[in-house]
KEKE-3310 file (N, C-alpha, C; in steps of 0.2 Angstrom, whole numbers, plus 5000, padded with zeros to 4 digits):
npx = (5064:5062:5057:5043:5039:5039:5031:5019:5019:5016:5006:4996:4998:4991:4979:4975:4977:4964:4965:4958:4956:4970:4977:4978:4986:5002:5000:4996:5006:5016:5010:5007:5018:5018:5016:5001:4989:4998:5002:5006:5000:4987:4986:4989:4980:4968:4967:4969:4956:4948:4950:4945:4931:4927:4929:4921:4909:4910:4905:4892:4891:4882:4880:4893:4900:4897:4899:4913:4917:4915:4921:4935:4936:4934:4947:4956:4953:4959:4971:4984:4979:4986:4996:5010:5012:4999:4983:4972:4960:4954:4951:4944:4933:4925:4923:4914:4904:4902:4898:4885:4878:4882:4880:4884:4896:4894:4890:4901:4918:4929:4937:4954:4967:4981:5000:5010:5004:5003:4994:4998:5005:5012:5024:5029:5034:5048:5060:5060:5047:5041:5042:5037:5022:5023:5025:5013:5002:5005:5001:4987:4981:4983:4996:5012:5019:5033:5041:5039:5046:5058:5062:5062:5073:5084:5083:5087:5100:5106:5106:5117:5124:5123:5113:5095:5086:5077:5073:5065:5055:5047:5042:5035:5025:5018:5011:5000:4984:4980:4992:4998:4999:5005:5017:5021:5022:5035:5043:5043:5050:5063:5066:5067:5078:5088:5088:5092:5105:5112:5111:5120:5132:5135:5136:5148:5158:5157:5162:5169:5170:5186:5191:5204)
npy = (5006:5005:5012:5014:5001:5000:5009:5005:4991:4995:5001:4992:4984:4990:4992:4979:4977:4985:4998:5007:5020:5025:5018:5025:5034:5032:5027:5037:5047:5041:5042:5054:5060:5053:5050:5055:5042:5032:5016:5012:5023:5022:5011:5015:5026:5019:5011:5019:5026:5014:5011:5021:5020:5010:5015:5026:5017:5011:5021:5023:5031:5029:5034:5040:5029:5021:5029:5030:5017:5014:5022:5019:5006:5010:5015:5005:4996:4987:4985:4972:4955:4952:4964:4972:4964:4964:4959:4962:4958:4951:4963:4971:4963:4964:4978:4979:4973:4981:4991:4989:4985:4994:4991:4979:4980:4980:4968:4959:4959:4968:4960:4953:4962:4957:4956:4950:4937:4936:4941:4954:4957:4968:4962:4957:4967:4975:4987:5000:5001:4998:5009:5019:5017:5016:5030:5035:5029:5036:5048:5046:5041:5051:5052:5058:5065:5068:5062:5048:5050:5053:5042:5033:5040:5037:5024:5020:5026:5015:5004:4993:4993:4982:4984:4985:4993:5002:5001:4988:4994:5002:4992:4986:4996:4997:4984:4986:4987:4981:4986:4997:5010:5009:5005:5017:5026:5019:5022:5034:5038:5033:5039:5053:5052:5048:5060:5068:5063:5066:5080:5082:5079:5086:5098:5097:5100:5113:5131:5137:5150:5155:5159:5169)
npz = (4751:4763:4773:4770:4770:4785:4790:4784:4790:4804:4804:4800:4812:4822:4818:4819:4833:4835:4836:4827:4823:4827:4817:4804:4804:4802:4789:4784:4784:4776:4764:4761:4753:4740:4723:4716:4711:4709:4711:4726:4731:4729:4735:4751:4751:4750:4760:4772:4771:4772:4785:4790:4788:4795:4808:4808:4806:4820:4827:4824:4813:4800:4787:4784:4785:4775:4763:4764:4764:4751:4744:4748:4743:4729:4727:4729:4720:4705:4709:4711:4719:4729:4737:4740:4751:4756:4758:4748:4740:4751:4761:4749:4750:4762:4761:4752:4759:4771:4764:4761:4772:4786:4798:4801:4809:4822:4824:4822:4823:4812:4798:4803:4797:4787:4783:4772:4775:4788:4805:4814:4828:4842:4845:4833:4826:4818:4823:4818:4813:4826:4834:4827:4828:4843:4844:4838:4846:4858:4856:4853:4864:4874:4881:4885:4871:4869:4880:4875:4862:4866:4873:4862:4854:4864:4864:4850:4853:4860:4852:4844:4857:4864:4874:4878:4885:4884:4871:4874:4883:4875:4867:4876:4880:4868:4869:4875:4883:4899:4904:4899:4904:4917:4911:4904:4915:4921:4909:4909:4920:4918:4907:4912:4921:4912:4904:4914:4916:4904:4904:4915:4912:4901:4908:4914:4903:4901:4900:4915:4927:4935:4950:4954)
capx = (5056:5062:5053:5037:5037:5040:5024:5013:5017:5014:4997:4992:4998:4988:4973:4975:4974:4959:4967:4956:4958:4977:4980:4978:4992:5007:4999:4995:5013:5019:5005:5007:5023:5017:5013:4993:4987:5002:4999:5008:4997:4981:4985:4988:4974:4962:4968:4967:4948:4945:4950:4940:4925:4927:4929:4913:4903:4908:4902:4886:4889:4881:4880:4899:4904:4894:4904:4921:4919:4914:4929:4941:4935:4938:4955:4959:4952:4964:4977:4984:4975:4991:5001:5015:5010:4991:4978:4969:4954:4948:4949:4938:4926:4924:4921:4908:4899:4901:4894:4878:4876:4887:4878:4889:4902:4891:4889:4907:4923:4931:4943:4960:4974:4988:5005:5013:5001:5003:4991:5003:5006:5018:5030:5030:5036:5054:5061:5058:5039:5038:5043:5031:5016:5022:5022:5006:4999:5005:4996:4979:4979:4984:5003:5016:5024:5040:5044:5039:5050:5065:5062:5064:5080:5087:5084:5091:5108:5107:5106:5123:5128:5121:5109:5089:5081:5072:5068:5060:5050:5044:5039:5030:5021:5015:5009:4993:4980:4979:4998:5001:4999:5010:5024:5022:5025:5041:5046:5044:5055:5069:5069:5069:5084:5092:5089:5098:5113:5115:5113:5126:5138:5136:5138:5155:5161:5155:5167:5168:5176:5190:5194:5212)
capy = (5007:5002:5017:5012:4994:5001:5013:4999:4987:4999:5003:4984:4982:4995:4990:4972:4978:4987:5004:5008:5027:5027:5016:5030:5039:5030:5027:5044:5049:5038:5042:5061:5061:5050:5055:5054:5038:5027:5009:5014:5029:5020:5006:5019:5030:5014:5008:5025:5026:5010:5011:5027:5018:5005:5021:5029:5013:5008:5026:5024:5036:5024:5036:5041:5023:5019:5032:5029:5010:5014:5026:5015:5000:5011:5016:4998:4991:4986:4982:4964:4951:4953:4969:4976:4960:4966:4955:4966:4953:4951:4971:4973:4960:4967:4985:4980:4970:4986:4996:4985:4984:4996:4989:4973:4981:4980:4961:4956:4962:4968:4955:4956:4964:4953:4957:4944:4931:4936:4946:4957:4960:4973:4959:4955:4974:4978:4992:5005:4999:5000:5016:5023:5014:5019:5038:5037:5027:5039:5055:5043:5040:5056:5051:5064:5062:5070:5056:5043:5053:5053:5035:5031:5041:5033:5015:5022:5026:5008:4999:4990:4993:4976:4985:4986:4994:5007:4996:4984:4997:5003:4987:4986:5002:4995:4978:4988:4987:4984:4989:5003:5016:5007:5005:5023:5028:5018:5023:5042:5039:5032:5046:5058:5050:5049:5067:5072:5061:5070:5088:5082:5078:5093:5104:5095:5103:5120:5134:5141:5155:5151:5164:5170)
capz = (4753:4771:4777:4767:4773:4792:4790:4782:4796:4810:4804:4801:4819:4826:4815:4821:4840:4836:4836:4820:4822:4826:4812:4798:4805:4799:4782:4781:4785:4770:4758:4757:4747:4735:4718:4715:4705:4708:4715:4732:4734:4730:4741:4756:4751:4751:4767:4776:4770:4774:4792:4793:4787:4801:4813:4808:4807:4826:4829:4821:4808:4795:4781:4783:4784:4769:4759:4764:4762:4743:4740:4749:4738:4723:4727:4729:4713:4700:4711:4712:4725:4734:4734:4745:4755:4760:4756:4744:4741:4758:4762:4746:4751:4769:4760:4750:4763:4773:4760:4760:4778:4789:4806:4803:4813:4828:4826:4823:4821:4805:4799:4802:4791:4786:4780:4770:4777:4795:4808:4817:4835:4844:4846:4826:4823:4818:4827:4816:4813:4832:4836:4823:4832:4849:4845:4837:4851:4863:4853:4853:4870:4877:4884:4883:4866:4870:4883:4871:4858:4870:4874:4855:4852:4869:4861:4844:4854:4864:4847:4845:4863:4869:4878:4875:4890:4881:4867:4877:4885:4869:4865:4882:4879:4863:4871:4876:4891:4903:4907:4895:4908:4921:4907:4903:4922:4921:4904:4911:4925:4915:4903:4916:4923:4906:4902:4920:4915:4898:4908:4921:4907:4897:4912:4914:4898:4900:4903:4921:4929:4938:4953:4955)
cpx = (5057:5057:5043:5034:5035:5033:5019:5012:5014:5007:4994:4992:4993:4981:4971:4974:4969:4960:4965:4957:4965:4980:4981:4984:4999:5007:4999:5002:5017:5015:5007:5011:5021:5014:5006:4992:4991:5000:4999:5002:4990:4980:4984:4981:4968:4962:4967:4959:4945:4943:4945:4932:4924:4926:4922:4908:4903:4905:4895:4885:4888:4882:4889:4903:4903:4899:4911:4922:4920:4919:4935:4941:4937:4944:4959:4958:4957:4971:4978:4980:4979:4996:5004:5013:5004:4987:4971:4961:4950:4946:4944:4932:4923:4921:4915:4903:4898:4897:4888:4875:4883:4885:4882:4895:4899:4890:4895:4912:4925:4936:4949:4964:4978:4993:5008:5011:5000:4998:4998:5002:5012:5024:5032:5034:5044:5054:5058:5050:5037:5037:5039:5024:5016:5022:5016:5001:5000:5000:4989:4976:4981:4990:5007:5020:5031:5044:5045:5045:5058:5067:5065:5070:5084:5089:5087:5099:5110:5109:5115:5128:5128:5117:5101:5084:5076:5068:5063:5055:5045:5039:5033:5024:5015:5010:5002:4990:4981:4985:5001:5003:5005:5016:5026:5026:5033:5046:5048:5050:5062:5070:5071:5076:5091:5093:5094:5104:5116:5116:5119:5132:5140:5137:5146:5161:5161:5161:5165:5172:5179:5193:5203:5216)
cpy = (5005:5007:5015:5006:4996:5004:5009:4995:4989:5000:4997:4982:4985:4993:4984:4972:4982:4995:5007:5017:5029:5024:5020:5033:5038:5028:5033:5048:5048:5040:5050:5063:5058:5053:5052:5048:5032:5021:5010:5018:5027:5016:5010:5021:5024:5011:5013:5025:5021:5008:5016:5025:5014:5011:5023:5024:5011:5015:5028:5029:5033:5029:5037:5034:5021:5022:5031:5023:5011:5017:5022:5008:5004:5013:5009:4995:4992:4985:4974:4961:4953:4959:4972:4972:4961:4961:4959:4963:4954:4958:4972:4971:4964:4974:4985:4977:4977:4991:4995:4985:4987:4994:4982:4973:4979:4972:4957:4960:4962:4963:4957:4958:4959:4956:4951:4937:4932:4942:4948:4960:4964:4970:4957:4961:4974:4984:4998:5007:5001:5006:5021:5022:5016:5027:5040:5035:5032:5047:5052:5043:5045:5056:5057:5061:5063:5064:5049:5043:5051:5046:5031:5033:5036:5025:5016:5021:5018:5003:4999:4991:4987:4978:4985:4988:4999:5004:4993:4987:5000:4999:4985:4990:5000:4989:4981:4988:4980:4988:4995:5009:5015:5008:5012:5027:5026:5020:5032:5043:5038:5036:5052:5057:5051:5057:5071:5070:5065:5078:5087:5082:5082:5097:5102:5099:5111:5124:5137:5146:5153:5158:5164:5168)
cpz = (4760:4775:4775:4771:4780:4793:4789:4788:4801:4810:4803:4809:4824:4824:4819:4830:4841:4838:4830:4818:4821:4820:4805:4799:4802:4792:4780:4779:4778:4765:4756:4753:4741:4729:4717:4709:4706:4713:4722:4736:4734:4735:4749:4757:4753:4758:4773:4777:4773:4782:4795:4792:4793:4808:4814:4809:4816:4829:4828:4816:4801:4787:4778:4782:4778:4762:4758:4763:4754:4740:4742:4744:4731:4721:4726:4724:4708:4703:4711:4718:4730:4733:4741:4751:4760:4754:4752:4742:4747:4761:4758:4747:4757:4766:4758:4754:4767:4771:4761:4768:4783:4797:4807:4808:4820:4830:4826:4821:4815:4805:4799:4797:4792:4781:4779:4773:4785:4798:4811:4824:4836:4842:4838:4824:4823:4823:4826:4814:4821:4835:4833:4827:4839:4850:4843:4841:4858:4862:4854:4859:4876:4883:4881:4879:4866:4874:4879:4864:4860:4870:4867:4854:4857:4866:4855:4848:4858:4858:4846:4850:4866:4874:4876:4880:4888:4876:4870:4880:4881:4866:4869:4881:4874:4864:4872:4883:4894:4908:4904:4899:4913:4917:4906:4909:4923:4915:4906:4915:4923:4910:4905:4919:4919:4904:4908:4919:4910:4900:4912:4917:4904:4902:4912:4910:4897:4904:4911:4924:4935:4944:4954:4949)
residu = (UNK:UNK:UNK:UNK:UNK:UNK:UNK:UNK:UNK:UNK:UNK:UNK:UNK:UNK:UNK:UNK:UNK:UNK:UNK:UNK:UNK:UNK:UNK:UNK:UNK:UNK:UNK:UNK:UNK:UNK:UNK:UNK:UNK:UNK:UNK:UNK:UNK:UNK:UNK:UNK:UNK:UNK:UNK:UNK:UNK:UNK:UNK:UNK:UNK:UNK:UNK:UNK:UNK:UNK:UNK:UNK:UNK:UNK:UNK:UNK:UNK:UNK:UNK:UNK:UNK:UNK:UNK:UNK:UNK:UNK:UNK:UNK:UNK:UNK:UNK:UNK:UNK:UNK:UNK:UNK:UNK:UNK:UNK:UNK:UNK:UNK:UNK:UNK:UNK:UNK:UNK:UNK:UNK:UNK:UNK:UNK:UNK:UNK:UNK:UNK:UNK:UNK:UNK:UNK:UNK:UNK:UNK:UNK:UNK:UNK:UNK:UNK:UNK:UNK:UNK:UNK:UNK:UNK:UNK:UNK:UNK:UNK:UNK:UNK:UNK:UNK:UNK:UNK:UNK:UNK:UNK:UNK:UNK:UNK:UNK:UNK:UNK:UNK:UNK:UNK:UNK:UNK:UNK:UNK:UNK:UNK:UNK:UNK:UNK:UNK:UNK:UNK:UNK:UNK:UNK:UNK:UNK:UNK:UNK:UNK:UNK:UNK:UNK:UNK:UNK:UNK:UNK:UNK:UNK:UNK:UNK:UNK:UNK:UNK:UNK:UNK:UNK:UNK:UNK:UNK:UNK:UNK:UNK:UNK:UNK:UNK:UNK:UNK:UNK:UNK:UNK:UNK:UNK:UNK:UNK:UNK:UNK:UNK:UNK:UNK:UNK:UNK:UNK:UNK:UNK:UNK:UNK:UNK:UNK:UNK:UNK:UNK)
# end
């Protein structure tokens, strides 16, 4: 279940960074293949709807926030107090409070999510979770997703070589404002250079017509 854990942690880190809308994407990708009604499906369904409730509350869609908070709480009901490293009790308490008073989101930030007891920052993520979060953030903020996807692919190629240039830039991109746009510009230049190198090498082995 390595992929499940990576998606779970990617979503938690995005949520803790205040990326409430983006946080649902890693969870949704892991949730869609699951059998309905299983504990894992209920966990992810509940987290998806809870972050949607926060998103709607921040947009002052009070009725939407209340409905989603109640639905999310129902999905999480019956799960152990700690499940898959998530503090279910804390999430459920906040959802109940949000149901009663959705405007509370304007008075205080929602509580941080924790995984295995820790609030997650980008630097806490393993490589797989970091790449998931980076691609989600690129889409969320209008960056060229192909550039980030290629950077992730190049970072995978670097694994085991002792180099980490692209992996480091992926983590820097995740680190957030005010430097994300600057980091993306640097990432784009390095990706373009790497693409050119790959094209040049491929050209060496193409068949050529030889005169005479």
